[in-house]
N, C-alpha and C positions, 0 to 999 in steps of 0.2 A: 034820723040815726042819732042815738045818744052816745056821747063820748065820755069815757070815765078815765080816771087817773089811777094807775096801779099803786096799791098800798105798799108793795115791796120795793119796786125800783123807780117809781115816779113816772114811768112812761105812759103816754096816752094810748087808749085802745077803744075799740067800738063794740066788742062783744060784751055780753052780760057777765056778771060775776064780780069778785072782789079784787082780782089781780089780772094782769095782762096774760096773753097766751104763753109768753116765754116763761113766766113765773108760776104758772098753774101747777106743773109737776112738782116743783120744789115745795109749793104751798101745800099741796095734797100730801106729800111725804111728811112734812113737819106736823101737819094736822093729825095724821095717823099716828105719828110718834108721840104727840101730846096726849091723844086719847088713850093709847096703850100705857103710857106712863101713869096716867091718872087711874086707870083700871087696875094696874098692878100695885099702886101705892096708896090709893084711896085717901082715907082720913089722915094718913101719915104725912101728907104733903102740907107744909106750913105756909108756903108763899110762892109767888110766881118767880121770885129770885132763885128759890131752890129748884124749881122745875127748869128754869133757864140754865142754871149751872150744871144740872145733871143730864140734860138732853141736848144742850148746845143751841136751843132755839132762843132767839132774842126775846126779851120781855115785851118789846113793841109788838112782835108777831103774836105772842101769847095773849096779850090784851086784845088784839084784833080777833083772834080765834074765839075768845069768850063772847064776842058779839055776833058770831055766826048763828044762823038759825039752827036750832037743835042743841046748841051747847050752852044755852042760858043757865041750865042747871049746874054747870061746873062752877059758876060764879059763887055759889054757896060755899064751896070748899075754901075760897079765898076771901070770904066776907066782903065781896064787892057788890 
C-alpha cells in the first residue's frame, strides 16, 4: 500500500490521486472553476496572479493544476 501526502492539507492518505479524500471535492470544484475561467478568457489571461485574484484559487493550487495530466497545454498561456 502506497501512502501519499495531500497537496492541499498535508494529511496522509492511501488512495491514488493528488489529494486526500477530504480535499477531493474542493480540488475538483477549483479545477473546474480554473478550466472555465481559461475557456472564457483565453489569451486575455496574463498571469496566474490574475487568475488567482479573479477566481479566489490560490496560486499554489493553480501551479499544481498545471501539472495535472491533460492540462499541460494551459502552461503555454502563462509561459511556463
